[in-house]
C-alpha positions, 0 to 999 in steps of 0.5 A, a space after each residue: 721221589 722228589 725228582 719224579 714230582 719235579 718232573 711231573 710238575 714240569 710236564 704239567 707246566 709244559 703241557 699248559 703252555 702247549 695249550 695256549 694258542 697263538 693266532 696263525 699267520 693267515 688267521 681269517 678275521 672275525 668278520 670274514 669268519 662270520 660271512 663264511 659261516 653265514 654262507 655255509 649255513 645258507 648253503 646247508 639250508 639250500 641243500 636241504 631244500 633241493 640239493 640238485 638245483 644248488 649243485 647244478 648252479 654252483 657246483 661244489 658248494 663248499 669250494 664255492 664259499 672258499 673261492 668266494 672269500 679267497 681262503 682254503 680249507 686248511 686256513 679255515 680249519 686252522 682259524 676255526 680251531 683257533 676261534 673255538 679255543 677262544 670261547 668268548 670270541 667263538 660265541 660272538 662270531 656265532 651270535 653275529 651269524 645268528 643275527 645275520 640269519 635272523 635279519 635275512 629271514 625278516 627281509 625275506 618274510 617282508 618281501 613275501 608279504 609285499 608280494 602277497 599284498 600285491 597279488 591280492 591287490 591285482 586279484 581285487 582289481 581284476 574282479 572289479 574289471 570283470 564286474 565292470 565289463 560284465 555290466 557293460 556287456 549286459 547294458 550293451 545287450 539291452 540296447 536294441 
């Protein structure tokens, strides 16, 4: 009975040791993981909007991201698995991705607001010009 208990204890200790993950040789850096995951999220959103346009412009979106950052799918999988086992690091990575997405969103909203103001200004200018031209036309008609 003691031998069985000892064997079970050794197996338990060995299994705990196996769960300890060490970084892979070609581990993707945290900064690069943030960029890759950010691009994946942008592409995922773009596919939801219009998949045909996205694919006609960049072909295979996933391969596009891997080529852009010079990583392959296995390297990404190994790195993602490693970081997912380090929950604090993984949360930090996703927090940074979220911050980057929020920053991009606010930049785009600012650009849209500026374009809207510019368009409204042009409409006002056009209305004033039309009104002035109309007044000139009417005044020229009155002069015989």
